[in-house]
N, C-alpha and C positions, 0 to 999 in steps of 0.2 A: 130609430136614432139612438140606440143603445150604445153606439160607439162614439157618440159625441164627446169631445175633449172635456167639456164642462161636467160630464157625468162620471169621469174617472176618479178614482180615490185619490186622496192627497194626505201625506203624512208629515206632521210636524212634531218634533220631539217623540213622545211615546203615544201620541194620539193620531189615529187615522180617520180622517173624515170620509164619509161614504161618497161624496162628490165634491166639486169645486165651486158650487152654488151657495151663496151666503146672503142672508137677509141683512141688508144695510141698516145702520142706525137711522131711525125715523122719529122725529120728535112727535110725542103723541099728546103731551099735557093732559093726561087723564088719570094722574095719580090723585090720592086724597090731598086735601089742602095742606096737610102737614108733610107732604112728600112721600107717604107711604103707598107702595104699589097695591093695586086692588085685585080682587078675585078675577074681575073681567080681564085684567092685564095677563093673568095666567092663561086664560083661554085664548086671548089674542095671540100671544107669543107661541102657544102650543100649536095653533093652526099651521104655522110655517113648518114646524117640525113634522106634523102629520102629512103635510103636502110634499115632503121629501127633501127640504133643504137640510144640508149637512151641518150648517152652523148658523146660529142666530146671534147677531150683535144687537144689544139693547139700545134704546134711545139714550141720549146723553143724560147721565145721572150726576147730580151735583155732589160736591165732595166736602163741604163744610157748612156750618151754620152761621156764616158771616157774609161773604161776598159772592160765593160761587153760583148761587142759583140764578138762572137766566130767565125763567118764566114761571107764572104761577101754575100750580098743579103739575110741575115737573117733578119726577121722583128723585129722592135722594138716597144716600147710603151712609147716613151720619149717625145712626143710633140703632139700638137693638130692634126696635119696632120695624125700621126699614129693612134691616138685615133679615129678620124672620120672614117678612113679606117677600123679599127677593128670593129667599130659599124656596118658597112655595112656587114662585115662578120658574125658577131653575129646575125644580123637580118636575113641574108639569111638562116642560120642554124636553127634558131627558126621558121621561116616560113615553113621549111621543116619537122619540128616536133621533133627536138632534143634540148637539153640543151648544153651549152658551158662553159668550164673552160679554162682560159688561163694559160699556164705554163710560169713561170717567170725563167730566167736563166742568170747566170753570168759565162762566160767561164774561168775567171781567167788565170791560166798559160797556159791552153789549147786553148787560142785564136790563130787562125791562119788567121784571115781576119777581121780587124777592121778599119773602115774608119776614126775614130777619133784619133787613135794613133798607133804607131808601137810597143809600149812597152806593156809588160804584168805584171800582178801582181799575187802574190799568198801568202798563209800563211807564206812561208819561201822562201829564195832564193835557191830553189832546182830545178834542171833541170828535166822536166818531162821525164818519160821513153819513149823509142822507138822513132819513127819518127812521123812527122806530117802525117795526113791522106791525101794522095795525091787526093782522090776523092773529097775533099773539096776545091781543087784549089790551094794548096801549097804543098811543099815538103821540105825535109830536116830535120834536127834536130830541136827540140824545143829550143827557147832561155831560158836563165835563168831568171825567173821572179824577179821583185823587191819584197822584203819582205814588206808586208803591214803594214803601221803605224796604230795607233789608229784612226787617221783621215780617213784613207782609209776604215777602217772597218765601221766607222759611216756612211761614204758616201755610202757604199754598202747597209747598212740597210735602209738608206733614199731612195735609188734608188729603192729597192724592194717595199717599202711602197708607194712611189709616183706612181709607176707602177700599184700596186694593186688598188689604188684609180682611176686611169685612166681606168682600166679594169672594175671596177664597173660602172663608168660613161658610158662606152661603152655597158653596158647591160649584161656583163658576170655573170654567176651564181656564179663564184668564181675564185680563182687562185690556181695554184699548184706551190709550191716552189720547184725547182729542186736542190736537195741535192744528186744527183746520178751521175753515169757515168763518174766520174772523174773530173767534172767541179768544180768551186771555192768552193762551200759549201762541196763537197765531198773531196776536197783537204784538207780542214780543218779537216774533220773526219779521214783522213788517216794518220798513224803515219809517213810514209816515205816521205810524202810531207809537213807534219806539225812538225817542230822541235822547235816551239816556247816554251818559258819558261814562258809566261805570262798567263792571265786567259783564253786564247784561245788555249792553247797547253798543252800537257801532258796527263792527264787522260781523259778518255772517256767523262766525264761530261763536261770538258773544250773544247774538240774538237767539241762537238755537240752544243756548246754554240752559235755560230753565226747563225746556222740554227734556234735554238730556239728563239734567239733574233729577228729574222726577222719575224717569226710567230707572236710573241708577239706584235711587232711593228705594224704589219698589223692589227691585231685584235684591237689594241688600236685606230688605225685610222679608222677602220670599225667595230664598236661594234656589228652590226647587225648579229646575229647568223645564219640568213638565207643566208649569204654570206659565201661560203665555202672557207676555207683556208687549201688546202691539202698540203702534202709534199711527194716528190718522193725520195726514197732511193734505193741504189743498192750496191751489193759487187763489182762486176766487173766494169771495166771502159773501155772507148773507146780505151785507150792506154795500158791497162792492163787487159785482158780478164780473166786471171786466179785468180786475187786477190780475197781473202776472208777475212772477218773481222778476225784479228788474235786472238782475244779473244773468237771466236766462239759464242756459245749461250749466254754466260754471257755478252759479248761486245754487241751483237745484242739487248739484253734486256735493257741495259743501254741506247743505242741509241734510241730505241723506247720510253723509259720512258722520255727521254729529249724532245721528240716532241709530247708527248701525249696531248698537248693543241691544236693540229691541229684538223681539221674536219675530215680528213681521212688520211690514209697512202697508198701510191702506191709503191709497191715493184717491181722494174725493174728486169727482169730475166736474164739479161746479155745474155749468149749463150743458155738460155732456162730454164724455171721454173723448169723442172724435174731435170736437172743437177745441178742447182744452189740453190736448195731449202732446201735440207735435212741438218739439223745441226748435230753435233756429238751426241747430246742427242736423236736423232731419230724424233725430231719435225721439221716440216717445218718452214722456216723463216716467211712465212705469217701467219701460226697458232700462232706462238710466238708473232708476232705483235698484232694479235687480242686479245690474252690473256693478254698481258701486259697492253695495252692501252685501251681495250674495244672500239676501234674505228672501223669503217668500213675499211676494207683492200681490196685493188685492187691487184690482182695477174696478172703478165705480164711475157711473154716469151714463145713462141711457144705453145700457148694454143688453137689453132684453131681446134683441134680434139674435136668433140662434146662430146664424152664420158668422156674425161679427163676434159674438162671445167665443165661438170656437176658434176663429183666426187669432184672437188676442192670446189665447192659451197656447195653440199650436205653434204660432210664430214667436212665442216666448216674450211677448210684451208684458205678460203678467202670469201668475200661477193660479189665481182664483178670481171669481167675478162676484161682486156684490150688487144686489138689485134692491131699488127702493119702490118707485112708482109701480113697476111691473109686478113685483112681489105683493104690493098692497092689493092690487086688482086680481092677482093669481097667486094666492098663497100656496097653491099646488103646482107652481111652475115646473119644478124638477120632474114631477110625475108626468105632466103634459109633454114636456120635452122628451122624456123616455118613451112615451107612447106615440110621438109624432103628432100630437094635438096642438093646434095653433092656440096661443095664449089669447085671452080676452084683452082687447085694447084698453089702454088706460082711459078712464073717464075722469076728467077734472072734478066732476061733482063729488067724487069720493072723498075729497079733502074737506068738503063741507061737514061741519059737526053733526048735522042731522042725517047725513047720508049712510046708507047701508048697502053691502053687497051680497049679503045672504041672510038667512034666518038665524045665523049664529048669535048667541047671546052677546059675544064680544062686540060685534058690529052693531047690534041693536042698542047696546049701552052707549053708543056714541063715541067709540074710540076715535079720537080726533087727530087729524094731521092738519094743522093750521098754517103750515108754511106756504109762503108764496114764492118759494125759491126752489125750483126744480133743478136737478132731482132732489128728493127729500133727504134731509141731512140729520146728523145727530146733534 
């Protein structure tokens, strides 16, 4: 299978990836209590590089010491201790042969574990749907967030920008702005959580403004085009799996146009790329993103089947493939694909905190994915 489309090199700016297989962001909640990455996290991420993945995107990393943290033991990038620890993670992955991108995330109204404050914020004072995710350590209904002020919005932009600068100092190839899965930036994109009447609410161009402003602010702070600034988008959310952009293809095109100054677009598949990809026009979400922006697009969501992954790339639905659950079970999936070895099927038990899949120190240390939302997300 050496000629498989996903095993072909891919170039963006001055960086050439050895293949088109990417480790998707997967929430691990296994940092220290103060958000510092651990030595075991170095081992965990380096496993994917040693297994042949060309790019590893980290789990979602919180961006300020106010409202951004979403879960206890989530890693941050807000101080020198965080940065130095992430530098060790990056160096471990680079030594093993892969590139790294850090995903930056603000939980907003979906925060359910923040060591800095018990309050939450969102675009509007709208209670999130459904209940908290018990697997992340808390339960019950979500609190009503405080509606964000202009100062709050400025602080969010500053937090993402400072975090991107810290990621660059730690040696990362780039950052990925998480505007997906129902977290803060997606809350701005979503009409039922964003009832604002100012320039950040109402029409799609306004609702995508915060994400666009963050991308622009990071690029202004880091003008080097070799530093990637990606953006992750999704229709479904951790607390609303069935959500789809209400304006269909037209709304999707406007969202994509609003973030077309990014380096790439990563479309999270929610409950699966196949089930969540076809628009009413017959075009896939990822193909529309490629056509509108002319940027590289990463497809995500149940794409571990070799034939499907190959068709998505060959038929130009996307340029790269990101894998979550399959990568978790098969950190050497690219090597297996190259050798024609069938991957190990995903075992749901692996998301149990006590589960292990090898004698690796990282897995024995209880690297956790406590999400009940497949595929795993940042």
